[in-house]
C-alpha positions as CSV (number, residue, x, y, z in Angstrom):
1,M,3.7,-29.7,7.9
2,T,5.9,-32.5,9.4
3,D,6.7,-32.6,13.1
4,W,10.5,-32.6,12.3
5,V,12.6,-29.7,11.1
6,I,15.8,-31.7,10.3
7,E,16.0,-35.0,8.6
8,V,19.5,-36.4,7.8
9,R,19.6,-39.6,5.7
10,E,22.8,-41.6,5.3
11,I,25.0,-38.5,5.1
12,T,28.6,-39.0,4.1
13,K,31.4,-36.5,3.7
14,V,34.7,-37.4,2.1
15,Y,37.6,-34.9,1.8
16,R,40.1,-35.6,-0.9
17,M,43.7,-34.5,-0.4
18,G,45.6,-35.5,-3.4
19,T,45.4,-39.3,-3.5
20,V,44.3,-39.5,0.1
21,E,40.6,-39.7,1.1
22,V,39.4,-38.6,4.6
23,H,36.0,-40.0,5.6
24,A,34.7,-37.3,8.0
25,L,31.1,-38.7,8.1
26,R,30.1,-42.3,7.4
27,G,26.4,-42.7,6.9
28,V,24.9,-40.5,9.6
29,S,21.1,-40.5,9.9
30,F,18.8,-38.8,12.5
31,T,15.9,-36.4,12.8
32,V,15.3,-33.3,15.0
33,H,11.7,-32.5,15.9
34,R,10.3,-29.0,15.8
35,G,10.9,-27.2,19.1
36,E,13.5,-29.7,20.3
37,L,16.8,-28.9,21.9
38,V,19.5,-31.4,20.7
39,A,23.2,-31.5,21.6
40,I,25.9,-33.1,19.4
41,M,29.0,-34.3,21.3
42,G,32.2,-36.0,20.1
43,P,36.0,-35.9,20.5
44,S,38.2,-33.9,18.3
45,G,38.2,-35.4,14.8
46,S,34.9,-37.2,15.3
47,G,33.1,-35.4,12.5
48,K,30.8,-33.2,14.6
49,S,32.1,-29.9,13.1
50,T,31.7,-31.3,9.6
51,L,28.1,-32.3,10.5
52,M,27.4,-28.9,11.9
53,N,28.7,-27.3,8.7
54,I,26.3,-29.5,6.6
55,L,23.3,-28.7,9.0
56,G,24.1,-25.0,8.7
57,C,24.2,-25.2,4.9
58,L,27.9,-24.1,4.9
59,D,28.9,-27.3,3.1
60,R,27.3,-30.1,1.1
61,P,27.5,-33.8,1.8
62,T,29.3,-36.2,-0.5
63,S,26.3,-38.5,-0.5
64,G,23.0,-38.9,1.3
65,E,20.1,-36.5,1.8
66,Y,19.5,-33.5,4.1
67,I,16.0,-32.0,4.4
68,L,15.7,-28.8,6.3
69,D,12.2,-27.5,7.2
70,G,10.7,-29.5,4.4
71,Q,13.3,-28.5,1.7
72,R,15.9,-30.8,0.2
73,V,19.1,-28.9,0.5
74,S,21.7,-31.6,-0.1
75,T,22.3,-30.7,-3.8
76,L,21.8,-27.0,-3.8
77,D,24.5,-24.8,-5.3
78,D,26.4,-22.1,-3.3
79,D,24.0,-19.3,-4.1
80,Q,21.0,-21.4,-3.2
81,L,22.6,-22.5,0.1
82,A,23.4,-18.8,1.0
83,V,19.6,-18.0,0.7
84,I,18.7,-21.0,2.8
85,R,21.3,-20.0,5.5
86,N,19.9,-16.5,5.7
87,R,16.3,-17.6,5.9
88,K,16.3,-20.9,7.7
89,V,19.4,-20.9,10.0
90,G,20.5,-18.7,12.9
91,F,24.1,-19.2,14.0
92,V,25.6,-18.7,17.5
93,F,29.4,-19.0,17.5
94,Q,31.9,-19.5,20.3
95,N,33.7,-16.3,19.4
96,F,30.5,-14.2,19.1
97,N,31.5,-12.9,15.7
98,L,30.1,-9.4,16.3
99,L,31.3,-6.4,14.2
100,P,33.3,-4.3,16.7
101,R,32.4,-0.8,15.3
102,M,28.7,-1.5,15.2
103,T,26.2,-1.2,18.1
104,A,24.3,-4.2,19.4
105,L,21.3,-3.0,17.5
106,D,23.2,-2.7,14.2
107,N,24.7,-6.1,14.6
108,V,21.3,-7.7,15.2
109,E,19.8,-5.8,12.3
110,L,22.4,-7.1,9.8
111,P,20.7,-10.4,8.9
112,L,17.5,-8.5,8.1
113,R,19.4,-6.2,5.7
114,Y,21.1,-9.2,4.1
115,A,17.6,-10.6,3.5
116,G,16.7,-7.5,1.6
117,L,14.2,-6.2,4.1
118,L,13.8,-2.4,4.0
119,Q,11.1,-1.6,6.6
120,G,10.7,-2.5,10.2
121,T,14.2,-3.8,10.6
122,R,15.1,-1.6,13.6
123,E,12.0,-2.5,15.4
124,R,12.6,-6.2,14.9
125,A,16.2,-5.9,16.0
126,R,15.2,-4.0,19.1
127,A,12.5,-6.6,19.9
128,A,15.1,-9.4,19.5
129,L,17.5,-7.7,22.0
130,E,14.7,-7.1,24.4
131,A,13.8,-10.9,24.2
132,V,17.4,-11.7,25.4
133,G,17.3,-9.1,28.2
134,L,19.4,-6.4,26.5
135,G,16.8,-3.8,25.9
136,E,18.9,-1.3,27.8
137,R,22.1,-2.1,25.9
138,V,21.0,-1.6,22.3
139,H,23.4,1.3,21.6
140,H,26.4,-0.3,23.2
141,K,29.3,-1.6,21.1
142,P,30.8,-5.1,21.7
143,N,33.7,-3.7,23.7
144,E,31.3,-2.1,26.1
145,L,29.6,-5.4,26.9
146,S,30.6,-8.4,28.9
147,G,31.3,-11.7,27.3
148,G,27.9,-13.0,28.4
149,Q,26.2,-9.9,27.0
150,Q,28.0,-10.2,23.7
151,Q,26.7,-13.8,23.4
152,R,23.2,-12.6,24.1
153,V,23.6,-10.1,21.2
154,A,24.7,-13.0,19.0
155,I,21.6,-15.0,20.1
156,A,19.4,-12.1,19.3
157,R,21.0,-11.8,15.9
158,A,20.4,-15.5,15.3
159,L,16.7,-15.1,16.3
160,V,15.9,-11.9,14.4
161,N,15.1,-13.6,11.0
162,R,12.8,-16.1,12.8
163,P,14.8,-19.1,11.5
164,A,13.7,-22.7,11.4
165,I,16.7,-23.7,13.5
166,I,19.4,-22.2,15.6
167,L,22.8,-23.8,15.4
168,A,25.0,-23.1,18.4
169,D,28.7,-24.1,18.1
170,E,30.3,-24.3,21.6
171,P,28.1,-21.3,22.7
172,T,29.7,-21.1,26.2
173,G,33.3,-21.9,25.2
174,N,34.6,-18.4,25.8
175,L,32.5,-17.7,28.9
176,D,33.1,-18.1,32.6
177,T,31.0,-20.6,34.4
178,Q,28.3,-18.2,35.6
179,S,28.0,-16.5,32.2
180,G,27.8,-19.9,30.5
181,Q,25.0,-21.0,32.7
182,E,23.1,-17.8,32.1
183,V,23.5,-18.2,28.3
184,M,22.3,-21.8,28.5
185,A,19.4,-20.7,30.7
186,L,18.4,-18.2,28.0
187,L,18.7,-20.7,25.2
188,T,16.6,-23.2,27.2
189,E,13.9,-20.5,27.9
190,L,13.8,-19.5,24.2
191,N,13.4,-23.2,23.4
192,R,10.6,-23.7,25.9
193,S,8.7,-20.4,25.6
194,Q,9.0,-19.8,21.8
195,G,9.4,-23.3,20.6
196,T,12.8,-22.5,19.0
197,T,14.5,-25.5,17.6
198,I,18.1,-25.5,18.8
199,V,21.0,-27.8,17.8
200,L,24.2,-27.2,19.8
201,V,27.7,-28.7,19.6
202,T,29.6,-29.0,22.9
203,H,32.3,-31.1,24.5
204,D,30.9,-30.4,28.0
205,P,28.5,-32.9,29.6
206,E,27.1,-30.2,31.8
207,I,26.1,-28.1,28.8
208,A,24.8,-31.2,26.9
209,A,22.6,-31.9,30.0
210,Y,20.3,-29.0,29.0
211,A,19.3,-30.9,25.9
212,E,16.4,-33.3,25.5
213,R,18.6,-35.7,23.4
214,V,22.4,-36.0,22.9
215,I,23.8,-37.4,19.7
216,H,27.3,-38.8,20.3
217,I,29.5,-38.8,17.2
218,R,32.7,-40.9,16.9
219,D,34.8,-41.7,13.8
220,G,32.2,-40.2,11.6
221,K,29.3,-42.3,12.9
222,I,26.6,-41.9,15.5
223,E,27.9,-43.9,18.4
224,K,24.8,-43.6,20.6
225,I,22.0,-41.2,21.5
226,T,21.4,-40.6,25.2
227,T,19.3,-38.5,27.5
228,P,20.7,-35.7,29.7
229,R,20.4,-37.8,32.8
230,Q,22.7,-40.4,31.2
231,V,25.2,-37.8,30.1
232,Q,25.4,-36.3,33.6
233,Q,26.1,-39.7,35.0
234,E,28.8,-40.5,32.4
235,G,30.4,-37.1,33.0
236,R,30.9,-37.7,36.7
237,P,34.4,-38.6,37.9
């Protein structure tokens, strides 16, 4: 087993709109080690969302190679990508994306059911909620939870299938400062205590400062890779 879980080699992504070509990614290459917490930063239109979609197997690159947990996924078809997403990737979104009529326990159990598991799903879902500090809220619906608690449910849902990576897209974007700090403290603790590999997209230097490395994207290319200390200094007025 290699010591990295993500390897991206000269990835490009070109969108064609009639006769116009938009180059969203232009030869991006990097690796993410197992157990690492990495942030991706960049201005609007930089290509970071396109990169996130490729890392999450929601889209395929135009050229280049993407290897996830030892498997080449760059050229897989839609059905194969769906299987990889379910087994290898846990998603945490800015808007939580919880089903409003289902309890926290039911929401967390969904990925296990999609994976075709028939036994032990309730127990695993409950354990995931306990791991994020919501053992007493398993039967609450999203509208009965605070924003921070809803994001914890989303994190539990991302963890429950024991994925190779968690992709967090602006995970604190809809939270107040305190709730955002609590969510990032939770993600950091999961990374440290369980060795969970996390890649997060953020525009906030304070959030990026939780990461071990920060990959800066601009105009579809990696502009630089910095440490959290450097990001904090650059983010100061």
